[in-house]
C-alpha positions as CSV (number, residue, x, y, z in Angstrom):
1,M,105.3,-13.4,-40.1
2,S,107.3,-16.4,-38.9
3,N,109.1,-16.5,-35.6
4,P,112.8,-15.7,-35.3
5,V,114.8,-18.9,-34.9
6,F,117.6,-19.7,-32.4
7,F,119.7,-22.8,-32.4
8,A,120.2,-25.1,-29.3
9,S,123.0,-27.7,-29.2
10,P,122.2,-31.1,-30.7
11,G,120.0,-33.1,-28.4
12,A,119.2,-30.3,-26.1
13,L,115.6,-30.4,-26.9
14,D,115.3,-34.2,-26.2
15,G,112.5,-34.7,-23.7
16,V,111.1,-31.1,-23.9
17,G,107.3,-31.1,-24.3
18,P,104.5,-28.6,-24.5
19,G,104.2,-26.6,-21.2
20,S,107.8,-27.1,-20.1
21,V,110.3,-24.2,-19.9
22,F,113.5,-24.5,-21.9
23,V,116.5,-22.3,-21.2
24,L,118.6,-21.3,-24.1
25,D,122.2,-20.1,-23.0
26,G,125.5,-19.3,-24.6
27,Q,126.1,-17.3,-27.7
28,E,122.6,-17.9,-29.2
29,A,121.0,-16.5,-26.1
30,R,123.2,-13.5,-26.1
31,H,122.4,-12.9,-29.7
32,A,118.7,-13.2,-29.0
33,V,118.8,-10.7,-26.1
34,T,121.5,-8.2,-27.1
35,V,121.2,-8.2,-30.9
36,K,117.7,-9.2,-31.7
37,R,116.3,-7.4,-28.6
38,I,114.0,-10.4,-27.8
39,V,111.9,-9.7,-24.7
40,A,109.4,-11.5,-22.5
41,G,106.1,-12.1,-24.2
42,E,107.5,-12.5,-27.7
43,S,107.1,-15.8,-29.8
44,V,110.3,-17.6,-30.8
45,D,111.4,-20.9,-32.3
46,I,114.2,-22.9,-30.9
47,T,115.7,-25.8,-33.0
48,D,118.5,-28.3,-32.5
49,G,119.4,-28.1,-36.2
50,A,118.4,-31.8,-36.6
51,G,114.8,-31.5,-37.2
52,T,113.4,-30.8,-33.7
53,R,111.6,-27.4,-33.3
54,L,110.2,-25.8,-30.2
55,T,107.7,-23.0,-30.7
56,G,107.0,-21.0,-27.6
57,T,106.8,-17.7,-25.7
58,V,109.7,-16.0,-23.9
59,V,109.1,-15.8,-20.2
60,E,112.4,-14.4,-19.2
61,A,115.2,-12.7,-21.1
62,G,118.5,-12.3,-19.2
63,Q,122.0,-11.2,-20.2
64,G,123.1,-14.7,-20.9
65,S,120.0,-16.7,-21.2
66,L,116.6,-17.0,-22.7
67,S,113.7,-18.9,-21.0
68,V,111.0,-20.1,-23.3
69,K,107.7,-21.8,-22.4
70,A,107.0,-24.5,-25.0
71,G,103.7,-24.2,-26.8
72,E,104.5,-26.9,-29.4
73,V,107.4,-29.3,-30.0
74,S,107.6,-30.8,-33.5
75,F,110.0,-32.8,-35.7
76,E,110.5,-32.1,-39.3
77,Q,111.3,-35.1,-41.5
78,R,114.1,-34.7,-44.0
79,P,113.2,-35.1,-47.7
80,A,113.1,-38.6,-49.0
81,V,115.4,-37.5,-51.9
82,R,118.3,-35.5,-50.6
83,L,120.4,-32.9,-52.5
84,V,124.1,-32.7,-51.9
85,L,125.9,-29.7,-53.5
86,V,129.5,-30.6,-54.4
87,Q,131.0,-27.2,-54.7
88,A,134.5,-26.7,-56.0
89,L,136.7,-24.3,-54.0
90,A,136.6,-20.9,-55.6
91,K,138.4,-17.6,-55.1
92,G,136.7,-14.5,-53.9
93,D,134.4,-16.3,-51.4
94,R,132.3,-17.4,-54.4
95,D,132.2,-20.9,-52.9
96,E,130.9,-19.5,-49.6
97,L,128.3,-17.5,-51.4
98,A,127.2,-20.7,-53.3
99,I,126.6,-22.7,-50.2
100,E,125.0,-19.8,-48.3
101,T,122.4,-19.5,-51.0
102,A,122.0,-23.2,-51.5
103,T,121.3,-23.5,-47.8
104,E,118.6,-20.9,-48.0
105,L,117.0,-22.8,-50.9
106,G,117.1,-26.1,-49.0
107,I,120.3,-28.1,-49.8
108,D,120.8,-31.1,-47.4
109,A,124.5,-31.3,-47.4
110,V,127.6,-29.7,-49.1
111,V,130.9,-31.2,-50.1
112,P,134.0,-28.9,-50.6
113,W,135.7,-30.1,-53.6
114,Q,139.4,-29.6,-54.3
115,A,139.2,-29.7,-58.1
116,E,142.2,-29.8,-60.4
117,R,141.5,-26.2,-61.6
118,S,140.6,-24.8,-58.2
119,I,142.8,-21.8,-57.4
120,V,142.0,-21.9,-53.8
121,R,143.7,-24.7,-51.9
122,W,142.8,-26.2,-48.4
123,K,146.1,-27.3,-46.9
124,G,147.3,-27.8,-43.4
125,D,145.9,-25.4,-40.7
126,R,144.0,-23.7,-43.4
127,A,141.9,-26.7,-44.2
128,A,140.5,-27.0,-40.7
129,K,139.7,-23.2,-40.5
130,A,138.2,-23.1,-43.9
131,H,135.9,-26.1,-43.1
132,A,134.9,-24.4,-39.9
133,K,134.1,-21.3,-41.9
134,W,131.9,-23.2,-44.2
135,Q,130.0,-24.7,-41.2
136,S,129.5,-21.3,-39.8
137,V,128.2,-20.1,-43.2
138,V,125.5,-22.8,-43.6
139,A,124.5,-22.5,-40.0
140,A,123.9,-18.7,-40.4
141,A,122.1,-19.3,-43.6
142,A,119.9,-22.0,-42.1
143,K,119.0,-19.6,-39.2
144,Q,118.2,-16.8,-41.6
145,A,116.0,-19.1,-43.6
146,R,114.4,-20.4,-40.4
147,R,115.2,-24.0,-41.2
148,S,115.0,-26.9,-38.7
149,W,117.9,-28.6,-40.3
150,I,121.4,-27.3,-40.5
151,P,123.1,-28.9,-43.7
152,E,126.0,-31.2,-43.1
153,V,129.4,-29.9,-44.3
154,R,131.3,-33.1,-45.3
155,P,135.1,-33.4,-45.5
156,V,136.9,-31.8,-48.3
157,A,137.3,-34.2,-51.1
158,D,139.9,-34.4,-53.9
159,S,138.8,-35.7,-57.3
160,A,139.7,-39.3,-56.3
161,G,137.5,-39.0,-53.2
162,L,134.8,-37.5,-55.2
163,S,134.8,-40.4,-57.6
164,K,134.2,-42.7,-54.7
165,A,131.3,-40.5,-53.5
166,V,129.8,-40.6,-56.9
167,A,130.0,-44.3,-57.1
168,A,128.2,-44.6,-53.7
169,A,125.5,-42.0,-54.6
170,D,122.1,-42.9,-56.0
171,M,122.7,-40.3,-58.7
172,A,125.4,-37.7,-59.5
173,I,125.1,-35.0,-62.0
174,I,127.9,-32.9,-63.3
175,L,126.6,-29.4,-64.3
176,H,128.5,-28.8,-67.5
177,E,128.1,-26.4,-70.4
178,D,128.9,-29.0,-73.0
179,A,126.2,-31.4,-71.8
180,R,123.5,-32.3,-74.3
181,N,120.7,-33.0,-72.0
182,S,119.0,-30.5,-69.6
183,L,119.2,-30.9,-65.9
184,R,115.3,-31.1,-66.0
185,S,115.2,-33.9,-68.5
186,V,118.0,-35.8,-66.7
187,L,116.2,-35.7,-63.5
188,E,112.7,-36.5,-64.9
189,A,114.3,-39.6,-66.8
190,A,115.9,-40.8,-63.6
191,S,112.4,-41.2,-61.9
192,L,113.7,-40.8,-58.4
193,V,111.1,-42.0,-56.0
194,A,111.4,-42.7,-52.3
195,D,108.4,-44.1,-50.5
196,G,109.8,-43.4,-47.0
197,T,110.2,-47.1,-46.0
198,E,113.6,-47.4,-47.6
199,A,116.8,-45.5,-47.1
200,P,116.7,-42.0,-48.4
201,L,118.0,-41.4,-52.0
202,E,120.9,-39.1,-52.5
203,V,121.6,-36.9,-55.5
204,L,125.0,-35.1,-56.0
205,L,125.0,-31.8,-57.8
206,I,128.6,-31.2,-59.0
207,V,129.8,-27.6,-59.7
208,G,133.3,-26.9,-61.0
209,P,135.6,-24.0,-60.3
210,E,136.1,-20.8,-62.2
211,G,138.1,-22.5,-64.9
212,G,135.6,-25.3,-65.3
213,I,135.9,-29.0,-64.6
214,S,138.9,-30.5,-66.5
215,P,138.1,-33.1,-69.3
216,R,140.1,-35.6,-67.3
217,E,137.9,-35.0,-64.3
218,V,134.7,-35.3,-66.3
219,T,135.9,-38.6,-67.7
220,R,136.8,-39.9,-64.2
221,L,133.6,-38.9,-62.7
222,S,131.5,-40.2,-65.6
223,D,133.4,-43.6,-65.3
224,A,132.3,-43.6,-61.6
225,G,128.7,-43.2,-62.7
226,A,128.0,-39.5,-63.0
227,V,126.0,-38.0,-65.9
228,T,126.4,-34.5,-67.3
229,A,123.5,-32.1,-67.5
230,L,123.1,-28.6,-68.9
231,L,121.7,-25.8,-66.7
232,G,120.2,-23.2,-68.9
233,H,121.5,-21.6,-72.1
234,H,124.1,-19.3,-70.4
235,V,127.4,-20.0,-68.6
236,L,126.8,-19.4,-64.9
237,R,129.4,-18.4,-62.3
238,S,130.5,-21.0,-59.8
239,S,128.6,-19.2,-57.0
240,T,125.4,-19.2,-59.1
241,A,125.2,-22.7,-60.8
242,G,124.7,-24.8,-57.6
243,P,121.8,-22.6,-56.2
244,A,120.2,-22.6,-59.6
245,A,120.4,-26.3,-59.7
246,V,118.9,-26.7,-56.3
247,V,115.8,-24.6,-57.3
248,L,115.2,-26.7,-60.4
249,A,115.9,-30.1,-58.7
250,S,113.6,-29.1,-55.9
251,D,110.8,-28.5,-58.3
252,V,111.3,-31.6,-60.4
253,L,111.7,-33.9,-57.3
254,G,108.6,-32.4,-55.6
255,R,110.5,-31.0,-52.7
256,W,108.8,-27.7,-53.2
């Protein structure tokens, strides 16, 4: 069984090597000690959420700190072809369910999308709170999945902003029930290959809201360079389409 994972702040593991003792404090340490009941002698992993992972043994568990002797410190490279889920805002926390599951399945970044037909609206103070909630959701999901990387939650985009992101991406795919070509065939035809010496490639997977992506948005995104793709023979919920696409894309692109 893999070790439980706890997150340190970005950069906290810099300079830490085998044999040294790292002290985790704050909320993560309290969670480890009071909720997970971690005690001295147990093995744990500490990661900074940006690829660095310390695997070691707890030497002391206090009320507000966890001291871990490092056995190994490693760095996990990010995939050469990165997947970004563009998730339309949806009611009933379906958008949060989508990004949670997609994080567990390996998504690299998520973009909240204020689509024309989105019932939920991020405005004013709500926008900042909602964005922070998404960050909390992906962090918790990454911890549950014992990932070394916490996916980036990018700023909320309207359709105009998304069009710009599509134009800048290596590939953008609109998951649409009226598409003629399957997602698998679209990805295989694209021949996305990164040899590690160049900048990583980025693929946007675009999921609409409950009412679907409007024809005007499909046209606008297509004009910016996006292509449409069919994900299976049935219409999936907004909370299901993204994670399903991550699974298929990860297989086709050799990420799994």
